[in-house]
C-alpha positions as CSV (number, residue, x, y, z in Angstrom):
1,M,7.1,-16.5,10.7
2,K,9.8,-14.3,12.2
3,L,9.6,-12.5,15.5
4,I,8.9,-9.0,14.1
5,D,6.3,-10.6,12.1
6,R,4.6,-11.9,15.0
7,L,4.9,-9.0,17.1
8,L,3.3,-6.9,14.1
9,L,0.4,-9.6,13.9
10,L,0.0,-9.2,17.4
11,I,-0.4,-5.3,17.4
12,L,-2.5,-5.5,14.3
13,L,-5.4,-7.6,15.7
14,P,-6.2,-5.4,18.8
15,I,-5.7,-2.3,16.9
16,M,-8.1,-3.5,14.0
17,L,-10.7,-4.3,16.3
18,I,-10.0,-0.6,17.9
19,S,-10.2,0.8,14.5
20,L,-13.6,-0.9,13.6
21,Y,-15.3,0.2,17.1
22,C,-14.1,3.9,16.3
23,I,-15.4,4.0,12.7
24,F,-18.7,2.5,13.7
25,L,-19.7,3.5,17.1
26,W,-17.4,6.2,18.4
27,A,-16.9,8.6,15.5
28,P,-20.2,10.8,15.2
29,T,-22.4,10.7,11.9
30,E,-21.7,13.4,9.5
31,A,-24.6,15.7,9.3
32,T,-24.8,16.0,5.6
33,M,-23.9,12.7,4.2
34,G,-25.2,10.5,7.0
35,N,-23.4,7.0,7.7
36,V,-22.2,6.5,4.2
37,Q,-19.5,9.0,5.0
38,R,-17.8,6.4,7.1
39,I,-16.5,4.9,4.0
40,F,-14.3,7.8,4.3
41,Y,-12.3,5.8,7.1
42,F,-11.4,3.2,5.0
43,H,-11.1,5.2,1.6
44,V,-8.4,7.7,2.9
45,P,-6.2,5.4,4.8
46,C,-6.2,3.0,1.7
47,A,-5.1,6.0,-0.6
48,W,-2.4,7.3,1.8
49,V,-1.0,3.5,2.1
50,S,-0.8,3.2,-1.5
51,F,1.3,6.4,-1.7
52,V,3.4,4.6,0.9
53,A,3.7,1.6,-1.2
54,F,4.6,3.5,-4.1
55,F,7.2,5.6,-2.7
56,V,8.7,1.9,-1.3
57,V,8.5,0.8,-5.2
58,F,10.5,4.4,-6.2
59,L,13.1,4.0,-3.5
60,G,13.5,0.5,-4.1
61,S,14.0,0.9,-7.6
62,I,16.5,3.6,-7.1
63,L,18.5,1.4,-4.7
64,Y,18.7,-1.5,-7.1
65,L,19.8,0.5,-9.9
66,I,22.7,2.0,-7.7
67,S,23.7,-1.4,-5.8
68,R,22.2,-4.1,-8.0
69,K,21.2,-5.8,-4.8
70,E,18.4,-8.4,-5.3
71,I,16.7,-7.3,-2.0
72,F,15.9,-4.0,-3.4
73,D,14.1,-5.5,-6.5
74,Q,12.3,-7.8,-4.2
75,M,11.2,-5.1,-2.1
76,S,9.9,-3.1,-5.0
77,E,8.0,-6.1,-6.6
78,A,6.2,-6.4,-3.0
79,A,5.5,-2.9,-2.7
80,G,4.1,-2.8,-6.2
81,E,1.6,-5.6,-5.7
82,L,0.4,-4.2,-2.3
83,G,0.3,-0.6,-3.9
84,V,-2.3,-2.2,-6.7
85,L,-4.1,-3.8,-4.2
86,F,-4.6,-0.9,-1.8
87,S,-5.3,1.6,-4.7
88,S,-7.9,-1.0,-5.9
89,F,-9.8,-0.6,-2.7
90,V,-9.5,3.3,-3.4
91,L,-11.1,2.8,-6.6
92,I,-13.8,0.6,-5.2
93,T,-14.7,2.8,-2.1
94,G,-14.9,5.8,-4.0
95,P,-17.8,5.1,-6.0
96,L,-19.6,3.3,-3.3
97,W,-19.2,6.7,-1.2
98,A,-20.0,8.7,-4.6
99,K,-23.1,7.2,-5.8
100,P,-25.3,8.4,-2.8
101,V,-23.7,11.5,-2.3
102,W,-23.2,12.8,-5.9
103,G,-25.6,10.7,-7.5
104,I,-23.0,9.2,-10.0
105,W,-20.7,6.4,-9.9
106,W,-17.8,8.0,-11.7
107,T,-16.9,11.4,-13.2
108,W,-13.5,12.0,-15.2
109,D,-12.3,14.9,-13.0
110,A,-8.7,15.4,-12.3
111,R,-8.5,13.6,-8.8
112,L,-10.4,10.4,-10.1
113,T,-8.6,10.4,-13.3
114,S,-5.2,10.6,-12.1
115,T,-5.8,8.2,-9.9
116,L,-7.0,5.6,-12.2
117,V,-3.9,6.4,-14.2
118,L,-1.5,5.6,-11.2
119,W,-3.3,2.2,-10.9
120,L,-2.8,1.5,-14.6
121,I,0.9,2.3,-14.2
122,Y,1.7,0.1,-11.6
123,V,-0.4,-2.6,-13.2
124,S,1.8,-2.1,-16.1
125,Y,4.5,-2.6,-13.7
126,L,3.5,-5.9,-12.4
127,V,2.3,-7.1,-16.0
128,L,6.1,-5.9,-17.3
129,R,7.6,-8.0,-14.4
130,S,5.5,-11.2,-15.1
131,F,6.1,-10.9,-19.1
132,T,10.1,-10.5,-18.6
133,A,10.4,-13.1,-15.8
134,H,13.3,-14.5,-17.7
135,H,14.6,-11.6,-19.5
136,P,18.2,-10.7,-18.2
137,K,17.3,-6.9,-17.9
138,K,13.7,-7.6,-16.0
139,E,14.9,-5.8,-12.8
140,V,16.3,-2.9,-14.6
141,L,13.4,-2.1,-16.9
142,S,10.9,-2.6,-14.0
143,A,12.9,0.0,-11.8
144,I,13.1,2.3,-14.5
145,L,9.2,2.1,-14.8
146,G,8.9,2.0,-11.1
147,I,10.6,5.4,-11.0
148,F,8.8,7.1,-13.5
149,G,5.5,6.0,-12.3
150,F,5.9,7.6,-9.1
151,V,5.7,11.1,-10.8
152,D,1.9,10.6,-10.9
153,V,1.9,10.4,-6.9
154,P,2.0,13.9,-6.4
155,I,-0.3,14.9,-9.3
156,V,-2.8,12.7,-7.5
157,Y,-2.2,14.2,-4.2
158,L,-2.2,18.0,-5.7
159,S,-5.0,17.5,-8.3
160,I,-7.7,19.1,-6.0
161,R,-5.4,21.8,-5.0
162,W,-4.5,22.6,-8.6
163,W,-8.0,22.3,-10.4
164,R,-11.6,22.5,-9.6
165,T,-13.0,18.9,-9.2
166,Q,-15.9,17.0,-8.4
167,H,-13.8,15.4,-5.4
168,P,-14.2,17.3,-2.2
169,S,-11.5,19.6,-1.3
170,P,-9.0,18.6,1.4
171,V,-10.4,18.0,4.9
172,M,-6.6,18.9,6.5
173,G,-4.6,21.6,5.1
174,G,-7.0,22.6,2.6
175,G,-7.4,26.4,3.9
176,E,-10.1,28.2,5.6
177,G,-13.2,26.3,6.4
178,S,-11.3,22.8,6.1
179,G,-10.8,20.7,9.2
180,L,-12.4,17.6,10.9
181,D,-14.3,16.9,13.8
182,P,-11.6,16.0,16.6
183,I,-13.2,12.5,17.2
184,M,-13.2,12.0,13.4
185,F,-9.6,12.8,13.0
186,K,-8.7,10.7,15.9
187,T,-10.7,7.9,14.2
188,L,-8.8,8.6,10.8
189,M,-5.2,8.3,12.2
190,I,-6.2,5.1,14.1
191,S,-7.7,3.6,10.7
192,F,-4.4,4.9,8.8
193,I,-2.2,3.6,11.5
194,T,-4.3,-0.1,11.3
195,F,-3.6,-0.2,7.4
196,L,-0.2,1.0,7.7
197,I,0.8,-2.0,10.0
198,L,-1.1,-4.4,7.9
199,F,1.0,-3.2,4.9
200,M,4.4,-3.6,6.8
201,L,3.1,-7.1,7.7
202,L,2.4,-8.1,4.3
203,I,5.3,-6.7,2.7
204,R,7.5,-8.5,4.8
205,I,5.7,-11.8,4.3
206,R,5.7,-11.1,0.3
207,I,9.5,-10.3,0.5
208,S,10.1,-13.5,2.3
209,I,8.3,-15.5,-0.2
210,S,10.5,-13.9,-3.0
211,H,13.5,-14.7,-1.3
212,V,12.4,-18.4,-0.7
213,Q,11.7,-18.3,-4.5
214,S,14.7,-16.8,-5.5
215,E,16.8,-19.6,-3.4
216,L,14.6,-22.2,-4.8
217,K,15.5,-21.2,-8.2
218,K,19.3,-20.8,-7.6
219,W,19.2,-24.3,-6.1
220,R,17.5,-25.7,-9.2
221,L,19.9,-24.1,-11.5
222,S,22.8,-25.6,-9.6
223,S,21.5,-28.9,-9.1
224,P,23.3,-31.4,-11.5
225,R,20.2,-33.3,-12.8
226,F,18.3,-30.4,-13.4
227,S,21.3,-28.7,-15.5
228,S,21.1,-32.0,-17.5
229,R,17.5,-31.9,-18.0
230,V,17.7,-28.4,-19.3
231,Q,20.6,-29.5,-21.5
232,N,18.6,-32.3,-23.1
233,T,15.7,-30.0,-23.5
234,N,17.6,-27.7,-25.5
235,S,19.1,-30.3,-27.6
236,L,15.7,-31.9,-28.3
237,S,14.4,-28.5,-29.3
238,S,17.5,-27.8,-31.5
239,P,16.9,-27.6,-35.4
240,S,19.4,-30.1,-36.0
241,A,17.2,-32.6,-33.6
242,L,14.1,-31.8,-35.4
243,I,15.3,-32.5,-38.8
244,G,17.9,-34.7,-38.5
245,D,21.7,-34.1,-39.2
246,P,22.8,-34.2,-42.9
């Protein structure tokens, strides 16, 4: 583990404890929803961090198409996996919060549906990478999907401003009457910073793993024993070897 990763881990552990203290002990109980509203401090930061992750996919994909440097493809892949992870948390915590408040687990309104579509797009991105693992155009095809998939991010964010939805209106920047209690706002920001640091640590670890995998693959392909084994396998699987030469 590199020095910066250790520093991120050392920062993450205490801020995670501080975040949990703020969420469950410091932040006041919401008057209408009660303690179930505390899911908000996990739900919203996970959504924001997933947006950050998908932006990294978008940016990395553009940089890869421009430069063809492997590091940008590895960055996009790592961010895509983490974006799906954090958006999965969003789709899990949302219904857990909705059931006690709305009386239903799910409704097909604009915010929820566009979030599910976003999740499906980037699951498809990961599936594409998996099924084209040995295809020479894997990185290019993945980059194109990663770029176009990001179009749904602003749709998700703006959906509760464009359409009337079951989902609550914005608590920040939502117009007159919106806003958070100052302690709630500080707790939300601390939670967001915690999840953001976690994302930074995980993406660095995942990129390091991808780099090692890439170097190992190059070493195996350059190894004479491995090359001869591949050639023997190809010759055994050829039609002439299977049916015999005339």
